[in-house]
C-alpha positions as CSV (number, residue, x, y, z in Angstrom):
1,M,109.1,97.7,111.3
2,R,108.5,101.4,110.9
3,F,110.2,103.6,108.3
4,R,109.9,107.4,108.5
5,S,110.8,110.2,106.1
6,D,111.8,113.5,107.7
7,A,111.3,115.6,104.5
8,V,110.6,119.2,105.1
9,A,108.8,121.4,102.6
10,T,106.9,124.7,102.4
11,N,104.4,123.2,99.9
12,E,102.4,120.1,99.4
13,V,104.5,117.0,98.8
14,T,103.7,113.4,97.9
15,Y,105.4,110.3,99.3
16,A,106.1,107.0,97.4
17,W,107.9,104.2,99.2
18,E,109.9,101.6,97.3
19,K,111.5,98.3,98.1
20,D,114.5,97.4,96.0
21,G,113.5,100.0,93.5
22,V,109.9,98.7,93.1
23,A,107.0,100.9,94.1
24,L,105.0,99.6,97.1
25,E,101.2,99.7,97.7
26,D,99.3,99.2,101.0
27,G,98.0,95.8,101.8
28,P,99.1,92.2,102.3
29,T,102.4,91.1,100.8
30,G,101.3,87.5,100.2
31,T,103.9,86.3,102.7
32,G,101.9,86.9,105.9
33,S,103.0,90.5,106.4
34,S,101.2,93.7,105.5
35,I,102.4,97.1,104.5
36,F,100.7,100.4,105.5
37,G,101.5,104.0,104.7
38,T,103.2,103.6,101.3
39,H,102.0,107.1,100.3
40,A,102.7,108.8,103.6
41,F,105.7,110.1,105.5
42,S,105.7,107.0,107.7
43,M,105.4,103.4,106.4
44,I,105.0,100.2,108.5
45,V,105.8,96.6,107.6
46,L,103.6,94.6,109.9
47,S,104.9,91.1,110.9
48,P,107.9,91.2,108.4
49,S,109.0,87.9,107.0
50,P,112.4,87.1,105.4
51,S,111.0,87.9,102.0
52,D,110.4,91.5,103.2
53,A,114.1,92.0,103.7
54,G,115.6,94.5,101.3
55,V,116.5,98.2,100.7
56,Y,113.6,100.6,101.3
57,R,113.6,104.2,100.1
58,C,111.1,107.1,100.1
59,V,110.7,109.3,97.1
60,V,109.3,112.7,98.1
61,S,107.9,114.8,95.2
62,S,106.6,118.3,94.8
63,V,105.2,120.1,91.7
64,C,105.5,123.6,93.0
65,E,107.9,125.7,90.9
66,G,108.6,122.7,88.6
67,P,108.6,119.0,89.4
68,V,111.2,118.1,92.0
69,S,111.8,114.7,93.5
70,V,114.2,113.7,96.3
71,T,115.0,110.1,97.2
72,S,115.9,109.2,100.7
73,D,119.0,107.4,101.8
74,P,118.5,103.6,101.8
75,A,117.1,101.9,104.8
76,N,118.0,98.2,105.0
77,L,115.6,95.8,106.5
78,T,117.0,92.4,107.6
79,V,114.8,89.7,109.0
80,C,116.1,86.8,110.9
81,A,113.2,84.3,111.2
82,A,115.1,82.2,113.7
83,D,115.3,85.1,116.2
84,F,111.8,84.1,117.3
85,N,111.7,86.3,120.4
86,C,113.2,89.3,118.5
87,D,115.9,89.9,121.1
88,G,118.6,90.4,118.5
89,S,120.3,87.0,118.8
90,N,119.7,83.5,117.6
91,D,120.1,81.3,120.6
92,F,118.5,78.6,122.8
93,F,115.9,81.0,124.1
94,D,114.5,81.4,120.6
95,Y,114.1,77.6,120.3
96,D,112.6,77.4,123.8
97,D,110.2,80.3,123.0
98,F,109.1,78.7,119.7
99,A,108.5,75.3,121.3
100,A,106.4,76.9,124.0
101,C,104.4,78.9,121.5
102,F,103.9,75.9,119.3
103,E,102.6,74.0,122.3
104,G,100.1,76.8,123.0
105,V,101.7,78.0,126.2
106,L,102.9,81.6,125.4
107,C,103.9,83.4,122.2
108,P,106.3,86.3,122.7
109,G,105.4,89.7,121.4
110,G,102.5,88.7,119.1
111,A,104.5,85.9,117.4
112,T,102.6,83.0,116.0
113,P,103.4,79.3,115.9
114,D,102.3,79.3,112.2
115,F,106.0,79.8,111.3
116,N,105.6,79.2,107.5
117,R,102.5,81.4,107.4
118,D,100.4,78.9,105.5
119,G,97.3,79.3,107.7
120,S,97.6,76.2,109.9
121,V,99.8,75.2,112.8
122,D,101.3,71.8,112.1
123,F,104.5,69.7,112.0
124,F,105.7,71.7,108.9
125,D,105.9,74.9,111.1
126,Y,108.1,73.1,113.6
127,N,110.3,71.6,110.9
128,D,110.6,75.0,109.1
129,F,111.6,76.7,112.4
130,V,114.2,74.0,113.1
131,I,115.7,74.5,109.6
132,A,115.8,78.3,110.0
133,F,117.3,77.9,113.5
134,E,120.1,75.7,112.3
135,E,120.9,78.0,109.4
136,G,121.1,80.9,111.8
137,C,121.0,84.6,110.9
């Protein structure tokens, strides 16, 4: 997921991205995803997991002619783990695509069969996917 700030200024500005009001830093999130560009006009959440869902904002600041900060409108990130093929709906094709990926056939769009992101592919991944699928989005 890519977020972008379209702030325009005639002087040097700094960018600081936040999630739910908490400042973000580049690197792994601890849930299998990574964030890059937390101090740039464009920020990426790579392989977002449900715990990455939230409200993201960018604070753009300048010190020219006195300190000035502007906070962007909120950008909401929602993550539906059961939408395995990322087609925008939770349906049989997600289940079929996960089963094929789990069996080592083909994983859609860089997806991984390590559904719970614990570093190993096992029954717990399959079970966790089935639970998420049944809960829906």
